[in-house]
N, C-alpha and C positions, 0 to 999 in steps of 0.2 A: 720352145720358149713360150709361144702364144698359148699352148695348152696349159702350161704350168701357171701362167698368169691368170688364165680363165678359172682354173681349179682354185687358185688362191682367192680369186674374187668370189667364187661360190662359198668358200669357207668363211670369208670375211662377212659376207651378207648374212649367212645363217647365224654367225656369232653376234652380229649387230642386232638382228631381230630379237634373239634371246636376251641380249643385253638391254634393249629398250623395254621389253616386257618386264625384265627384272627390275629396272629402274622405276617403272610404274608400281610394281609390287612393293619395293622398298619405301616409296613415297606413302603408300597406304599403311605401312607398318611403322610410321614415324614415332608413334607413342609407345611402342613395345620395348622390351628390355634389350640390352646390348647382346645377350646370348642369342635371341631370336634374329637380330640383325646379322650377327656373324654367321649363323647357320644358313640363313637365306642367301647371304652373299656367296657363301661357299657353294650352295646348290646352283646358283646362277652361273658361277664360273664353270663348274663341271658340266652343266647343261649346255653352255655355249661351246665348250670343247666337243662334247658329244654331237651337237647339232652340226658343227663344222665337219667332223669326221664322217658322219652319216651322209651329209650332202656331197662331200667329195667322193665317197665310195659309190654313191648312186650315179654321180656324173661320170665316173670312170667306166660305167657299163660293165661292172663285174658280173661274173656268173652268179646264179642263185646261191650255190654252195659257198663261194668266196664271200659273197655279201653277208651270208649268215655268220661265217667265221668272224668277219670284221665286227658285225653288230654284237655278237656274243663277247668278243674280246673287249670292245668298248664298254659294254654294259658291266662286265666284271671289273674293269678298271675304274669305271665311274662309281660302282658300289663301294669298292675299297677306298677310293679317294674320299667319298662322302663319309664313310665310317670313321676313317682316321682323322679327316678334317673336322668332323663334328666333335670328336673327343678333344682334340687340341684346341678347337675353337671355343668350346665351353671353358676349358682351362684359361684360355686367353681372355675370355669375357670375365671370368671370375677374378683373374689378376687385374684387369682393368677396373673392375668394381672395387676391389681391395685397394688399389692405388688411389681411386677417387675418394674412398672413405678415409684413407690415410691422410690425403691432402686436406680433407675437411677437418679431421681431428687435429692436424697440425695447425690449421688456421684457427680453430677454436682455442687450442692451447696457447698460441701466440697472442690471440686477443685476451685470453685469461691472464697471461703474464703481464700484458700492458695494463690491464685493469688492476691486477695485484699491485704493481708498482705504484699506480696512482692512489689506490686505497691506502696502502701502507705508508706512502709519503704523507698523506693527509693525517692518518691516525698517529704518526710519529710527530709530525710538525705541530699539531695542535697541543698535545700535552707538553711538548718541549717548550713551547712559547709560554704556557702557563707556569711550568716549573721555573723557567728563567725569571718571570715576573715575580713569583713568590720569593725566590732566593734573593733577588735584588732588593725586594721590600724588607726582608729580614736583615740583609747586610747594611742597608741604609738606615735602619732603625725606624722605618715608617711604621712597622708593627713591632711594638715593644712590650705590650702588656702580656702577662703569662697566658691568658686565655687565647689571645690572638695568635701568639707564637705556637701554642699547642695545636690550634686549628690549622695553621699553615703546615705544621709538621705532619698532621694527619692527612691533609690533602696531597702533600708531596709524596707521602708513602703510598697513598691510593693510586696516584698517577704512575708512580714507579712500578707498582705491582701490575698495573694494566699494561704498561709498555713491556714489562718482563713476560707477561702472558702472550703478547703479540709476537715477541721474538721466539718464544718456545713454540708457538704455532708454526711460524715460518720454518724453524729447524725441523719440526716433525714432518711438515709437508715436503721439505726438500729431501728428507730421508726416504719418504714414500716414493716420490717421483724418481729418485736416483736408484731405487731398488736396493738401498742399503739397510732396509728394515730387517732385523733379525728377531724372529719370534721364538719364544720358549713355551710352547703349548703345554697346558696342564689342565687337570680336571678341576673346574672352579664352580662352587655353588653360586648360581646366578643371584640368589637372594642376598648373599653377603655383598656382592658387587653393587647391587641396586641400593642396599641399605647404606653403604658408604657414600654413594653418589647423592642420595637424598639428604644425608647429613651435611654433605659439603655445600649443597645449594640451599639449605634451610634458611640461612640468614637472608639471602636474596628473595626467597619466597615469602618470608615473614615481612620483609620490608614493603612488599607490594601487595600483601594480603592474599596471596595465591595459595590454594590448597594443593598439596602434592599427595595423591592417593596411590597406594601400592598394597598388594596383598600381603598378609602376614606369613603365609605358608604356601607350600605346593610349588615352590620355584624349582625348575629343572637344573641339572648340572650340565655345564657346557665345556667344550675343549677349546681353550684359547689362551693367549698370553695375558697374564694378570694386568700388567700396566696398560697394555693396549685396550683390553676390554673395559677397564675403568675409564680410560680416556673416551671411548665410544659412548658409554652411558652418561658420563658427565657432560660431554658436548651436546648430546641429545636433550638432556634435561635443561641445560643452560639455554639452548636455543628455544625450547618450549616456553621457559619462563620469560625470555626476552620478548617474545611476541604475544604472550598471553596478556590481556588487559588486567588491570588491578581487580582483585577479588574474583579472579577466574579460577579454573580448575585444570590441573595437569594429572593425567592418569598414566600409570605404568603397569603393563600386563606382560605376561610371558606364558609360554606353553611349549609343547613338544609335538611335532608332526613327523612320525617315522624317524628318520635319521637326522632331522633338523630340530634345532631349538630356535624359537622365535621370541623376540622381545619387541614390544610396541610401546611407543610414547605418544600419547594423544594430548592435544592442547585445545584451547578455545580461542584461537587467534582470529577466527572469522574466515578461515580458508585461504588458499593460495590460488591466484588466477591460473586458469588452465594453460595459458601461454608460458607461465613461469615454472610450472611443474617440472619439465625436462631439464631446467637449468638450476634447480635448487642445490644440487651437489657440486656445481661448478665453482672454481676458485674465484673468490672476491664477489660472488653474487650475494646481494643483500635483500632482494625483493624490491617491489615498487615502493615509492615514497609514501603512498597512501596506506600501505600495509605496515610499514615500519613505524613502530611507536616512537614517540618523542623520547630521545635519550637512549634508544636502543643502540648500543655501541657494537664493537666487534669488528674484526677485519674481514669478515666474510670467508673465514678459513675453517671454521668449526665443522661444518657439514662436509666440506671437501676432505678433511682429515678423517671423518667418520667413514666415508666411502672408501678411502684408501686403506684404512686399517681393516675394515670388514672384508674387502676383496683380498687383502693379504692373507686372511684366514681361510680363504676359499668360500666365503659367504657372499651375501648380497644384501643390499639395502634399498628400500623403495619408500615413496611417499604418496599419499593420496588424501583428498578431502573427505572427511567423515564428520557428519553432524555439524556442530558449531565451530569446528576447527579442522586441523589436519592430523594425520596419523603417520608416524615414521615407524617402519617395521624392519628389524634386522633379523637375518637368519644365519645361523652358524652351525657347524657340526656339533652333534650332541654327544654326551657321555652318558653311560648308564646310570639310572637311578634318579630320584628327586629328593630334595631336602625337605625337612619337616617345616 
């Protein structure tokens, strides 16, 4: 019994020494990735076992041949353990990183949902209060002259259209997040899509004296859903006009790189702060107050919808500061040929 306890003490001492050295090594690697930590921890564990077995084997005064057999067996077992452990350790580290990223995405989504509820509540409550006041004024006869009544009707219609647009945005965003978006891809001349979008925003551009510049020909053909692509281009143009100062310029360009078609919308908004660039496509994000022009409305959903629709097509969208403003670039699968 005494010999057994002594052998156990030898093994425990050898393992403890390796463990202490390993703890010091782990302390030095505090800033490294979780994969490195898992692999080092595995190596320390195997080394502690090997050290204990070797110490016990030497303490038992085995013959040279038996000791070699023990050492070879332990070395082979350690090599297999390290190989298998490294493989599964890397998988475990990857799973841990994925879980951390998933938690961060969930946290950001939850924060986005709270912001969305706050923004939408504000954007609905404000026009509803105005509508109620105008309707009560009409009912009470406070405004009775034809010109005043017509102006109130015009303002009621404008506020109703704005609220309808906000509800449409919410519905579109809910379809994207729920995975209920059903695309019908077709070969679409990008020039026609851009022409329709420019015509749709022409009144807003004219009202603010903003020039919308687009090429007359050479537009590529893209594979996409017609309604969804129109929504993407319209949202990008509306966003550019909203943040471009009066008498500014908005440019629309397009081209083809290999299998991709790219569409770029550039404005003269003065640029986006670097800290805000990663958040531009987040739900309910509207930018800093200093960047947001007076009267620039919207629920902060337009660019989130753009990203959702583009990614649903297997494409990607990005933004960067270029010259006097920022440049939004969309890339989608191409179809053969270009339009005149």
